[in-house]
C-alpha positions in Angstrom: 191.2 -90.3 165.7 187.6 -90.9 165.2 187.6 -95.1 165.2 189.9 -95.1 168.1 187.5 -92.9 170.2 184.5 -94.8 169.2 186.2 -98.6 169.5 187.4 -96.8 173.1 183.7 -96.0 174.2 182.3 -99.3 173.6 185.0 -100.7 175.6 184.5 -98.1 178.4 180.5 -99.0 178.0 181.5 -103.0 178.7 183.8 -101.3 181.6 180.9 -99.5 183.4 177.9 -102.3 182.2 179.8 -105.4 184.0 182.1 -106.2 186.6 185.4 -107.4 183.9 188.8 -108.1 184.1 189.8 -106.6 181.5 188.1 -105.7 177.4 189.6 -105.5 174.8 189.0 -104.0 171.6 190.7 -103.6 168.3 188.6 -101.1 165.4 191.0 -103.2 162.1 190.0 -106.7 163.5 186.8 -106.2 163.9 187.1 -107.3 167.6 185.9 -107.2 171.2 187.7 -109.3 174.0 186.3 -109.0 177.4 188.3 -111.1 180.3 185.6 -111.5 182.8 184.7 -114.1 186.3 181.8 -114.7 185.0 180.0 -115.9 181.7 178.0 -112.1 180.3 174.9 -112.6 178.5 174.7 -112.0 175.2 171.9 -110.1 175.0 173.4 -108.3 177.5 176.4 -107.0 175.6 174.1 -106.2 172.9 171.6 -103.7 175.0 175.1 -102.4 176.9 176.6 -101.4 173.2 173.3 -99.9 171.4 174.5 -96.7 172.7 177.3 -96.3 171.3 176.3 -97.3 168.2 178.7 -100.8 167.7 176.1 -103.8 167.5 177.6 -107.5 168.2 177.4 -109.5 165.1 178.7 -113.1 167.0 179.1 -114.1 170.5 181.9 -117.3 171.7 182.4 -117.9 175.3 185.6 -120.0 176.6 187.7 -119.6 179.4 190.0 -118.0 180.4 193.1 -119.5 179.6 196.5 -117.5 180.9 199.3 -118.1 178.9 202.9 -119.3 180.2 206.2 -116.9 179.9 207.8 -118.9 176.8 205.3 -122.3 177.2 207.9 -123.4 179.0 207.1 -122.7 183.1 204.1 -124.3 184.4 
């Protein structure tokens, strides 16, 4: 329960700090995925996470590509 609560806290911190579409965080994977309309600066995300006790160890940014249903519908 403790790690789930911390993950929820970090996701909530991102949601409150930025206009995001979606935040998915996983304690077991050790990662969070943020979907937003525009790029969020790495330093800004790191700063938003500081109060949660989490810290960013890596950052990557790529355009969001919606998955197609069964890969056959365009």
